[in-house]
N, C-alpha and C positions, 0 to 999 in steps of 0.2 A: 804611876805609869804615865808615861808621856805619849800622847796621841800625836802622831806625825801627820800633818796635813799634806796630802799628795797634790801635786799640781800637774795640770795637763801640760802637754808640750807647749801649748800656746801660752802657758803661764797663768791660766785661770784656776781657781780652786776646784777641786774635784767634787765637793759637796754641793755645788750650785746646780739646781734642776733645770732642764731645757723647757722652752715654751711649747704648749700643745696647740695644734690648728683648730679653727672653729669647726664644729661638727657639720656634716652635709645635710642632716635633717633640718637644721635651723635654716639653712639656705633654701631648702625646698619650701619650708613654711612661709618664708618671706616672699619668695617668687609667687607661690600660689595665692597668697593674700593679695598681692598686687594685681595678678591676672583676674581674680574674682571681682576685685573692685572695678577693673576696666570693663569686663564683660557685663557686669551689672549696670554700669553706666550706659553701655551701648543699648542694652535691653530697655532700660528706663527711657532712654532718648527716643527709641523707636516707638515705644508705647505712647509717650508724650506727643510725638509728632502725629501718630495716627489719631489720637483723641482730638488734637487741634484741627487736623484736616476734616474729621467727621463733624466737628462743631462748626467749622467754616462752611461746609456745604449744607449743613442743617439750617444755618441762619442766612444762607445766600441762595435762595430758591430762584430759578429762572423766571422771567416774567411770563404771564399767561400768553398762549398763542392765540392770535385772532383768527376765528373761523366763522364761516357762514352756517347757520343752523336751519333745519327744517323739521317740521312736526310730522310724525307718523299718523296717517289718517286712515279711517275706516270708510271706504267708499266702494261704490259699484263701478267696476271698470268694464269697458267694452270687451265682450267675449269674441275674439277674432281668431280666424284660422288663416294663416298666410301660406301661400304656395307660389310656384313660378310656372309659367307656361308660355304660350304663343298665340298670336292672333291669326285667324283664318277668315277668308271671305265666305259669306253665305252663298253667293253666286259668283263663281269665277271659272273661266274656261279659255282655252286657246282655240279661237275660231279657226275652223279648217273646212275644206271642200269635201263634199261627199263622193265626188267623181273626179277622174283625171281630166286635165284640160290646160290650155294655155291662157295666161292672164291677158285680157285685152283692155281692161280698164280698172283702175283703182278709184273707188268712190268715197273714200274717207280720208280724214286728216288724223295723224297719230296724236294721241293725248286728248282728244275731244270726247265730249259726252254724246252718246247716241241713244235713241229710243229703240225699243224692241221692233224688229222687222226692218230696220234701216239697211238699204243695200250697201255692201262693203266692197265686194270684188266681183267683176264680171269675167267669166271664162268664155272661151270661143264656143259659140253655139249656133253658127250658121247652118251646119248640116241638120241639126234638130229643127231649126226654124223652117227649113225646106220640107222636112218630113211633116211638120205641122200643117203647112199649106197644102201638101198633098192629101193628108187625111181629111182636112176640111173640105177639099174639093170632092173627095169620095163621099163624104157625108152629105154634101149637097145633092150629088147625083142619086145617092141611095134614098134620100128623102123624097125626091121627085118620083123615083120608081115606086116607092112604097105608097105614095099618095095615089098614083095612077092604078096600081094593083088593087088598092082598096076600093076605088071607084068602080072598076070593072067587076070586082067580086060582088059589090053591092047590087049591081044590075044583072047579075048571073051571067056575065060575059067572060069571066075568068075564074080559074080554080083558086081555091084557098091556098094551095101549095105555092103559088106565085107570090101571094101576100107574105107568106112565112119566109120565103127566100129573100124578098125585098127587106123585110124587117131584120133578118139576120145580117144582111149586107150593111144596113144602116147602123145597127148596134156595133158591128165590127169597126166601122169607120169612127164611131164615137169613142170606142175603146182605144183606137190608135191615137185619136186626138188627146185623150186623157193621159196616155202613157208619154206622148211626146211633150205635152205641157209639163209633166212631172220631171222629165229629163231636162227641159229648159230651165225649170225652177231650180234644179240642182246646180246649174251652171251660174246662177246668180246667188252668191253667198250673202246672207243677211245676218244681222245681229239677233241672236236668240233671245236676248233680254236687254233691258235698259242698263247702261253702265258706262264706265270710262274705258276708252281704248288705251292700249299701251303702245309699244314701239312696233312699227311696221316691219314685217319679216319677208316680204315678197316684192317683186318688181314687175313692171309691165313687160310682157313677152316671156316671162318665166313659165316653164311647164311644171304644173303641180300634179302630184299624185294624191290620191285620196288619203286624207288624214294629215297632210302637211300643214303645219301651223302657219296661219296668216298674220294674226295679231291677237294679243291677249285682251280679254274683256272682263272687267271686274265691276261688280256692284258694291260701292263703298257706303251705301246708306245704312247698312247693318253688318256687323261682324260677329264672329264667334271667338270667344276666349277659351282655349282648350288648356286645361291644367290637370295635374294629378295630385291626389292626396293619399296618405297612408291608410292601410286597412283599419288602424286604430281610430282614425278620425272619420271614417266613412259613415258611421252611425249618426253623426251630428248633421249630416247634409240632407237636404230635401229640395225638390223642385220649387222654385219661387223665391228662394233666399236671396238677399241682396249681396252683391259682390262689388268691391271697390278695386278699380284697376289703376295701375301706375305704369308708365312707360318711360324709358330713358330719354326719349326725344323731347318730352315735355315735363321736366322735373318740377315738382311741387304741385302738379295738377292731378286731380283724381277724376276718373270716369266711372259712372254708375252702370252696373249691369245686373242681370238676374240669371240665376241658374235655370236652364231650360232642359238639360239632359244630364242624367247620371247613368254611367255605364252599368248594366245589370250584373256584370260579373267582374271579379277582381283578377288581375293578372297573376298567373301562377309563377311567373319569373321574378317580378318585383314586389308582389303583394301590395300593389297600388291600384287605385281605382281612378278611372278617367272621368272628368267632369267637364261639362261644356256650359258656358254662360253666354248670353246674347247681349251685345252692347249696341246702342244706337250711335250712329256716327254722322250727324247732320252736317258738321263742318268738314267732313271728309279728311280729317287730319290723321286719323289712325289708318295704318296700312297693314294689309295681310303680311304675315311673317315677322312682325315686331315681337321682340321679347317683352313679356308683360309680367308684372308682379301682382298677384291677385290676393285679396283679403276678403274672406267670407265672413259676414256679420252673423254670428250665432246668437241664440237667446242669452240674455244676461245671466251671469252667475250671482250668487249671494255676495253681500258686501265683504271685502277683504281688506287687509292692512297693506298700505302702500307707502313707499318712500321715494324721493327723487332718485333717478337712476345714477346720478353722480355720487350719491351717498354710499353706494355699495362698493366694497373693495373686493375684486375677484382675484383669488390666488389659487395656487395648486393645493394649498392646505384647507381651502374652504372659503366660502363667501362670508364677509363680515361687515359690520358698520361700527362707527364710534358713537356710543350713546352718551349724551351729556347728563351728568349727575350733579346734584347740589349737596354740599356738606357744610356743617357749622365748624368754624375754627375756634380755637381756645379764646380768642379775643372777641367772639360773638359775631364776627363777620361771616358772610356766606361766600364760598368759593365754588367755582365750577371746574369739573374735570371730565375728561373724555375717556371712556372705558371701551376697549375693543370687545365687541360681542359678536359671536358667530351666529349666522342666521341661515335659514333655508329659504331660497328664493323660488318664485314661480314665474308667471308670465311677465313680459315687459311690454307695456303699451303706452305710447305717446309720452315717453320720457319718464315714466314711473315704473317701479318694480313691485311686484306682489311679494310680500313677506309672509311665508307660511308659518315660520317658527322663529322666535328669538326677540321679537319686538312687540310691544303693546301699543294700542292706540293712545296718542297723547305724548309718547316719548319723543324727546328732542334728539335728533341725530345730526352729525356733522355732514353738511352737504358739500362744502368746498373747504379744502385745507388738510385733508387726511395725510398727505405726504409729509407734513411737518410734525406729525403726532406720534407719540408712543402711548401705549395703554396706561392710563392713570395720569397723563400729563394735564397740567392746568391750562384752561382755555378761557377765552373771553369771546362773547358773541359780537361779531362785527355788525355795525349799523348798515352796511351795504347789503342789499338783497342778493340772494343767490342768482347766478346767471340763468337766463331763460333758456329752455330747451328749444333749439331751432326747429321750425316746422319741417325743414328738409335737411337731414344730416349732411355735413360736408362729404364730398366724394374724394377719395384719395387714389 
């Protein structure tokens, strides 16, 4: 049997099989492998970079920050109570006339010191002087009549009624003299006490009514410092306690006073109590009406822990200080670090702050340089001393 081999039209044998294409699964395997290698390389690269950065920063620590340090001390601080008030004169008045009248003479110079009883202003008193002369003449006549009536009565030549009438006439004349002299004394205005005169407020020829101010008279040898304290602090006050006064006119200077009066009742509106201290003013530099800051010296409290006022960082989240701690490194060296520690503060006196909680005596705190620090930062103590607290804080 003969097998006939058929040919395609193209002339190729029919029994030759066609080529098959590569399967799609193989392509997916190849592409997935390549992508896995690429992603793995990226992950490894990122991990390697993070480790290198971590190692770099671990071995490259910033240098310690230079700060000034201070030690927390246990000490007795002054127990002070501060308030504000004003100065008032112990003796101060606007000198005025008691009666109406026209100014005929001014007997003083403004701004001078006068003694008690010194004549200041003379008012027109001619009518009163005339009345005085009249009453004195009447008194002379009445005296003569009285003497004559007494002589006649002693000899039984006159009745006792005549003596009584003469005595009454004499007494009436003396009363007129006394009244007229009182009116004349009212027309001469005198200084009621010793002190310094102010600005003159009248002129010669001016008609004054009773009560019109002529000049101010102030005794500057002693002043009152009036101030108020809260109801809470009233129990710590008593008469005789020392008070330190400061005024804006003389910065840096302190004036000593003593409490002389404490109001026996507390104001129902403000719940404050009024206190009055007396201060000597021999130099006459303090003036009534000055604004004054008062500091009452109270009995000492027990010893408390204090730090410099510059060491405390005041924020809305609380008050804190940086406490300097020591620790041993692996190489045996000692390093210093500053750790932020929140504290509870109390009174502030003369540049130091009372620490009620958070710091122990002997702890070292950062006094200057907190702005450059973060909690746990390495520090080094500067050889420069911390700046001194000024005696008088600057005014802004």
